[in-house]
C-alpha positions in Angstrom: 65.8 15.5 11.6 62.0 14.1 10.8 61.9 12.5 14.1 63.1 15.7 16.3 60.3 18.0 13.9 57.6 15.5 15.0 58.4 15.8 18.6 58.5 19.3 18.3 55.0 19.5 16.8 53.7 17.3 19.5 54.9 19.6 22.5 53.2 22.9 20.5 49.8 20.5 20.3 50.3 19.7 23.8 50.7 16.1 23.2 53.1 13.4 24.6 55.3 11.8 22.3 56.7 8.6 23.9 59.6 7.0 21.4 59.5 2.9 21.1 62.6 1.1 22.6 63.2 -0.3 19.5 62.7 1.0 15.9 62.2 -3.0 14.8 58.9 -2.4 16.7 57.6 -0.9 13.4 56.6 2.3 14.9 58.3 5.5 16.2 56.5 7.1 18.4 53.2 6.4 20.6 51.2 10.0 21.4 48.8 10.5 24.1 47.4 13.4 26.0 49.1 14.5 29.0 47.6 12.5 32.1 45.5 14.5 34.5 46.9 15.2 38.0 43.8 13.3 39.6 42.6 10.0 38.7 40.0 10.1 35.2 38.0 7.2 34.9 37.1 8.5 31.5 40.9 8.4 30.4 39.9 4.9 28.6 38.4 7.0 26.1 41.4 9.2 25.2 43.0 7.9 22.1 46.4 6.6 21.9 48.2 7.2 18.5 51.2 5.3 16.9 53.2 7.0 14.3 55.9 5.9 11.8 58.1 8.6 10.7 59.6 8.9 7.3 61.5 11.8 5.5 61.8 12.4 1.6 64.2 15.3 -0.2 61.8 15.4 -3.0 58.6 17.5 -3.6 56.3 14.5 -3.9 55.0 13.0 -0.6 56.1 9.4 -1.3 58.4 7.2 0.7 59.4 3.7 1.1 58.0 1.7 3.9 58.9 -2.2 4.8 55.5 -4.4 4.9 56.9 -5.1 8.4 56.1 -1.6 9.5 53.0 -1.6 7.6 51.6 -4.6 9.3 52.6 -3.5 12.9 50.7 -0.2 12.2 47.5 -2.3 10.8 47.4 -4.8 13.4 47.4 -2.1 16.3 44.0 -2.0 17.7 44.0 2.1 17.8 44.4 4.8 15.3 48.2 4.5 13.5 49.7 7.0 11.0 52.9 7.5 8.6 54.2 10.9 9.1 56.2 12.2 6.2 58.3 15.4 6.4 59.5 16.8 3.0 62.7 18.3 3.2 64.1 20.8 0.0 67.4 22.5 0.3 66.9 24.0 3.9 67.4 22.3 7.1 63.9 23.3 7.9 60.9 21.1 6.6 59.1 22.3 3.0 55.9 20.5 3.9 54.5 17.6 6.1 51.8 15.0 5.8 50.0 12.9 8.4 48.4 9.9 6.9 46.0 7.8 8.5 46.0 3.8 8.1 42.4 3.3 7.5 40.4 0.4 6.3 41.0 1.2 2.7 44.7 1.9 2.9 45.2 -1.1 4.8 43.3 -3.1 2.3 45.7 -1.8 -0.4 48.9 -2.5 1.6 47.6 -6.2 2.0 46.9 -6.7 -1.4 50.3 -5.5 -2.4 51.6 -7.7 0.2 49.7 -10.7 -1.3 50.8 -9.8 -4.8 54.6 -9.6 -4.1 54.1 -13.1 -2.1 52.7 -14.8 -5.3 55.4 -13.2 -7.3 58.6 -13.9 -5.3 57.4 -16.7 -2.4 60.8 -16.2 -0.5 60.8 -12.6 -0.1 61.5 -11.4 3.2 59.1 -9.1 4.8 61.2 -7.0 7.0 63.4 -6.3 3.8 60.7 -5.7 1.1 59.2 -2.3 1.1 56.5 -0.6 -0.9 55.8 2.8 -1.9 53.5 5.1 0.2 52.0 8.1 -1.3 50.2 10.7 1.0 47.0 12.2 -0.5 46.3 16.0 -0.7 43.8 15.9 2.4 46.3 14.3 4.7 48.8 17.6 4.2 49.2 19.5 7.2 48.0 23.2 6.1 50.5 24.7 8.5 53.5 23.4 10.2 52.0 23.7 13.4 51.2 21.7 16.7 47.8 22.8 16.1 47.6 21.5 12.3 48.9 18.3 13.8 46.6 17.8 16.7 43.5 18.5 14.1 44.5 15.5 12.1 44.8 13.0 14.7 41.4 13.8 16.2 39.5 14.0 13.1 40.6 10.4 12.5 39.1 9.1 15.7 36.0 11.4 16.0 34.5 11.7 19.4 35.1 8.1 20.9 38.6 6.4 20.9 36.4 3.3 22.4 34.1 3.3 19.3 37.1 3.4 16.8 38.6 0.5 18.5 35.7 -1.3 17.9 34.9 -0.2 14.4 38.9 -1.0 13.6 38.6 -4.7 15.2 35.6 -5.3 13.2 37.2 -4.4 9.9 40.5 -6.0 10.8 38.1 -9.3 11.4 36.5 -8.6 8.2 39.9 -8.7 6.4 41.0 -12.0 8.4 37.9 -13.4 6.9 38.8 -12.6 3.1 42.2 -13.7 3.8 40.9 -17.2 4.4 38.4 -17.4 2.3 38.5 -20.2 -0.2 37.7 -19.8 -4.2 36.5 -22.3 -6.5 36.9 -22.7 -10.4 34.4 -24.1 -11.9 33.9 -25.7 -15.8 30.6 -26.6 -16.9 30.1 -29.6 -19.3 27.7 -27.7 -21.4 24.9 -24.9 -21.9 22.3 -26.7 -20.1 24.6 -27.3 -16.8 25.3 -23.3 -17.0 21.9 -22.8 -17.2 20.9 -25.2 -14.2 23.9 -23.8 -12.4 22.0 -20.0 -12.9 18.5 -21.5 -11.5 20.6 -22.8 -8.1 21.6 -19.3 -7.8 17.8 -18.1 -8.0 17.4 -20.8 -5.3 16.0 -23.5 -7.2 16.9 -27.3 -6.4 18.7 -28.4 -9.5 22.2 -30.4 -10.5 24.5 -29.9 -12.8 27.7 -31.6 -14.2 31.0 -29.8 -13.5 34.6 -30.2 -12.7 36.2 -27.9 -10.2 39.0 -27.2 -8.0 39.0 -25.4 -5.0 42.2 -23.3 -3.8 43.1 -20.4 -1.2 43.1 -16.7 -2.8 43.8 -14.4 0.2 42.3 -11.1 -0.6 41.1 -12.6 -4.1 44.6 -13.2 -5.4 45.3 -16.9 -5.9 48.7 -18.7 -5.9 49.0 -21.7 -8.0 45.4 -23.3 -9.3 45.7 -26.7 -9.2 44.8 -29.0 -12.4 40.9 -29.8 -13.2 40.2 -33.3 -13.3 39.2 -35.0 -16.6 35.7 -36.2 -15.7 32.8 -34.2 -14.9 30.7 -34.8 -12.1 27.1 -34.1 -10.9 27.2 -31.1 -8.2 24.6 -28.5 -7.1 24.8 -25.3 -5.1 22.7 -23.4 -2.8 22.9 -19.3 -2.0 23.7 -18.4 1.6 20.3 -17.2 2.7 21.6 -15.0 5.5 24.1 -13.5 3.1 21.2 -12.2 0.4 19.8 -9.0 0.1 16.4 -8.7 1.4 13.3 -6.5 0.8 9.6 -5.8 1.7 6.9 -6.4 -1.2 3.8 -4.7 -0.9 1.0 -6.3 -2.6 -2.3 -4.5 -4.2 -4.8 -5.1 -6.9 -4.4 -1.7 -7.6 -2.4 1.4 -7.3 -5.1 2.9 -4.7 -6.2 -0.3 -3.0 -4.9 -1.5 0.3 -1.5 -2.7 0.0 -0.3 -5.7 2.1 3.4 -6.4 3.0 5.4 -9.1 2.6 9.4 -10.0 3.7 11.0 -11.1 0.5 14.7 -12.7 0.1 16.5 -11.4 -3.2 18.0 -13.9 -5.2 20.1 -13.1 -8.6 22.3 -14.7 -11.0 25.8 -13.2 -10.8 26.6 -10.7 -13.3 29.8 -13.0 -14.3 27.5 -15.4 -15.9 26.2 -14.6 -19.8 23.7 -12.0 -19.9 21.3 -14.2 -21.6 21.0 -16.4 -18.4 20.7 -13.8 -16.2 17.5 -13.2 -13.8 16.1 -11.9 -10.4 13.7 -13.9 -7.8 12.1 -12.2 -5.1 10.8 -15.0 -3.0 8.4 -14.4 -0.2 6.3 -17.4 1.8 3.5 -17.1 -0.4 4.6 -15.7 -3.8 7.6 -14.9 -6.1 8.5 -12.5 -8.6 10.9 -13.8 -11.5 12.1 -11.3 -13.9 14.0 -12.6 -16.9 17.0 -10.4 -18.3 16.8 -12.1 -21.8 13.0 -11.7 -22.8 12.3 -9.0 -20.4 9.6 -11.2 -18.8 8.0 -10.5 -15.4 6.2 -13.6 -13.9 4.3 -13.8 -10.8 3.5 -17.0 -9.2 2.0 -18.0 -6.0 2.8 -20.7 -4.0 1.1 -24.1 -3.6 -1.2 -23.3 -0.7 -2.3 -26.9 -0.3 1.5 -28.1 0.3 2.1 -29.4 3.8 5.4 -27.8 4.0 4.3 -24.5 3.0 4.4 -22.3 6.0 3.8 -18.5 6.4 3.5 -15.5 9.2 -0.3 -15.4 10.3 -0.2 -11.9 9.1 1.4 -12.5 5.6 -1.7 -15.1 5.1 -4.0 -12.9 6.1 -2.6 -10.1 3.7 -2.5 -12.5 1.1 -5.8 -13.2 1.2 -6.9 -9.8 1.8 -5.2 -9.4 -1.8 -7.1 -12.2 -3.5 -10.4 -10.8 -2.2 -9.6 -7.4 -3.6 -8.4 -8.8 -6.7 -11.8 -9.9 -7.8 -12.8 -6.2 -8.2 -10.2 -5.0 -10.3 -7.8 -6.4 -13.3 -4.7 -5.2 -12.3 -1.9 -6.3 -9.7 0.4 -3.8 -8.1 3.7 -4.2 -6.5 6.0 -2.0 -4.6 9.7 -3.8 -4.1 11.4 -1.6 -1.4 15.3 -3.4 -0.7 16.3 -2.8 3.0 19.6 -1.6 2.0 18.1 1.9 1.5 18.1 1.8 -2.4 14.9 3.2 -3.8 11.5 1.5 -4.3 10.6 0.0 -7.5 6.7 0.2 -8.1 5.3 -2.1 -10.9 1.9 -2.6 -12.6 1.5 -6.2 -13.8 -1.4 -5.2 -16.1 -3.5 -8.6 -15.3 -4.5 -10.4 -12.3 -2.1 -12.7 -11.0 -4.2 -15.1 -9.3 -7.7 -17.4 -9.4 -10.1 -16.9 -6.8 -12.4 -20.0 -6.1 -16.0 -19.9 -5.9 -16.0 -20.5 -2.2 -13.3 -18.3 -1.1 -15.6 -15.7 0.6 -16.5 -18.4 3.0 -13.0 -19.2 3.6 -11.7 -15.8 4.1 -14.4 -14.9 6.4 -13.5 -17.8 8.7 -9.9 -17.2 8.4 -10.3 -13.5 9.2 -12.4 -14.1 12.2 -9.8 -16.5 13.6 -7.0 -14.0 12.7 -8.6 -11.5 14.9 -8.8 -13.6 17.9 -5.4 -14.7 17.5 -3.8 -11.2 17.1 -5.8 -10.4 20.7 -3.7 -13.4 22.0 -0.6 -11.8 20.8 0.6 -14.5 18.7 1.3 -12.1 15.5 5.1 -13.6 15.4 3.6 -17.2 14.7 3.5 -18.8 11.2 0.9 -21.3 10.1 0.6 -23.8 7.5 -1.9 -22.5 4.8 -2.7 -26.1 3.8 -4.9 -26.4 7.3 -7.0 -23.5 6.1 -7.8 -25.2 3.0 -8.0 -28.8 3.9 -9.2 -28.7 7.4 -11.7 -25.5 7.3 -14.0 -26.7 10.2 -12.3 -25.1 13.2 -11.8 -21.8 11.2 -15.7 -21.7 10.4 -16.8 -22.0 14.2 -15.0 -19.1 15.1 -16.5 -17.2 12.5 -19.9 -17.8 13.8 -19.6 -18.1 17.3 -20.7 -15.3 20.0 -23.8 -14.4 18.1 -27.6 -14.6 18.4 -28.8 -16.1 15.2 -32.6 -14.7 14.4 -32.9 -17.5 12.0 -31.7 -20.4 14.0 -28.7 -22.4 12.7 -29.1 -26.0 11.6 -25.8 -28.7 11.3 -25.3 -32.2 12.2 -22.4 -33.5 14.4 -21.1 -36.8 15.6 -21.0 -37.7 19.6 -20.3 -40.8 20.5 -21.5 -42.3 23.9 -22.7 -45.6 25.2 -26.2 -44.3 26.2 -26.6 -42.0 23.0 -30.4 -43.4 22.8 -31.2 -41.3 26.1 -29.4 -38.3 25.6 -31.2 -34.9 25.4 -29.4 -31.8 25.7 -30.2 -27.8 25.0 -26.3 -27.1 24.8 -23.4 -28.3 22.9 -19.6 -27.4 23.5 -17.5 -27.7 20.8 -13.7 -27.2 20.4 -11.6 -25.2 17.7 -8.0 -26.7 17.6 -5.5 -24.6 15.6 -2.2 -25.4 15.2 0.9 -22.4 14.8 4.4 -23.0 14.8 5.0 -23.3 18.2 1.8 -23.3 20.2 -1.8 -24.8 19.7 -4.8 -22.6 20.4 -7.9 -24.3 21.6 -11.1 -22.4 21.7 -14.2 -23.6 23.0 -17.6 -22.4 22.2 -20.8 -23.4 23.6 -24.2 -23.3 21.1 -27.8 -23.0 22.4 -30.9 -24.4 21.2 -32.6 -27.9 20.5 -30.5 -31.0 20.0 -31.9 -34.2 18.4 -30.5 -37.9 17.5 -31.1 -38.6 14.0 -29.3 -41.8 14.3 -26.4 -43.8 16.7 -24.1 -41.4 17.4 -25.5 -38.5 14.9 -27.2 -35.6 15.9 -29.2 -32.5 14.6 -28.7 -29.2 16.6 -31.0 -26.1 15.7 -29.2 -23.4 17.3 -30.5 -20.0 18.2 -27.0 -18.4 20.1 -23.8 -19.3 20.8 -20.9 -18.0 23.1 -17.1 -18.2 23.4 -16.5 -20.0 26.5 -12.8 -20.0 26.9 -9.2 -20.3 24.8 -6.1 -21.6 25.8 -2.5 -21.2 24.4 -0.5 -24.8 24.8 3.1 -25.2 23.5 3.3 -27.4 20.7 5.7 -30.1 22.6 3.0 -30.2 25.7 0.6 -33.4 25.8 -2.5 -31.8 24.4 -4.8 -34.6 25.4 -4.8 -34.4 29.3 -5.6 -30.7 29.0 -8.3 -30.9 26.5 -9.9 -33.2 29.1 -9.5 -31.7 32.3 -10.9 -28.2 30.7 -13.8 -29.8 28.7 -15.0 -31.5 32.3 -14.5 -28.0 33.8 -16.3 -26.2 31.1 -18.9 -28.5 30.9 -19.8 -28.4 34.9 -19.9 -24.5 34.6 -22.8 -24.8 31.9 -24.8 -27.6 34.1 -24.3 -25.3 37.2 -26.1 -22.7 35.0 -29.0 -25.3 34.4 -28.1 -26.4 30.8 -28.6 -29.9 29.9 -24.7 -30.2 28.1 -23.8 -32.5 25.3 
């Protein structure tokens, strides 16, 4: 009776209801739109629905369905439904429901199946049933083909192909969840617990534990193996790709320019005691740590002298710009905007967070000039080691002064090795600046013009009135830079000689 009624509604809706060859297939009908009289190459986007029909004589839309049937509907790549017909004392239906097997319903069914499997490992999936209750929004507002078709179309929206892609994605997510391993950890003492919490914050620490691993499909484990008697030293590391990301904007006050930094948000899991709860927001150049126990927020700059520290060019420039601004203000202003759409958080730390060295102005000016030239070369995506700027500032300082006339000539000594240094005279000197970035090395060549005198073997004093940038080269880091430099220096030297200069 239920199947006959469904076919009548499908026909009324202008749909074709094809019956399955065997009921054991797990579905009663495959429903499709009538085929056009001509070839329609867009027909791939017309949906195909699978439907299992169930009937009940009660007023409540509850039916028992075997797990094998439900699995067949869940695993079908297209839209799948359970059509429930409610009969009373008459031979005509009192009510009908069309339940769409979506992601949430599928997940509930699979968890129920897993629980049944744990309780009764030898149960038969084609005999065991579970109760499906249709919610109010799956009820046909009238017993007509129009109402049936409306629920079909609402489940798929505009594109059947997009629906199939989406369903495959959530089926893959459930598959991943069904094969994930769980670990049960016992910590030796409170120090081990605190160390593990710091590991969740991304710090490299070890702690003593005993642990066992086991499969827990959909988060429901079977038998958990016994723990070892002896504790062992271990550590853990968060999967960075799975952590929440954010943008941190740093300024010396609420009204000063704000400099953006990409950040990763680490946090201690909520399952651990609140006393060790914490959050760490880490950027390439600084981090912000909040400890729940004492409600303390700390701002910590990275070790700019570390050869292992690298940062995007734009972020290093932004951080140094903030340091420059910080000298004139007594506060530090932060905006933290998670990329998941949550509302941004604004904080005013109340005090400066960095100490600006005495020679900072000169260092910033040198890097600012170099940064401007690297931006013009389209190298914004590169990273740089800040330690180069601090320990080897010479190349950056050259780019700060080059390309200018000097009303008051500048003087500095430099080294030049040659077999005939005693007879060398020059009014132009070529210098190069070598800037190492993550994937390229940038060579800048500049000429300084003026009076050059030898003050000692291999040492010269230049008194220069002007300079100009001669050329620049971007060289992949894996390239042997020596031949490139030798060739270009010879070319640039000859160009200056052709212009009438005596070149050193």
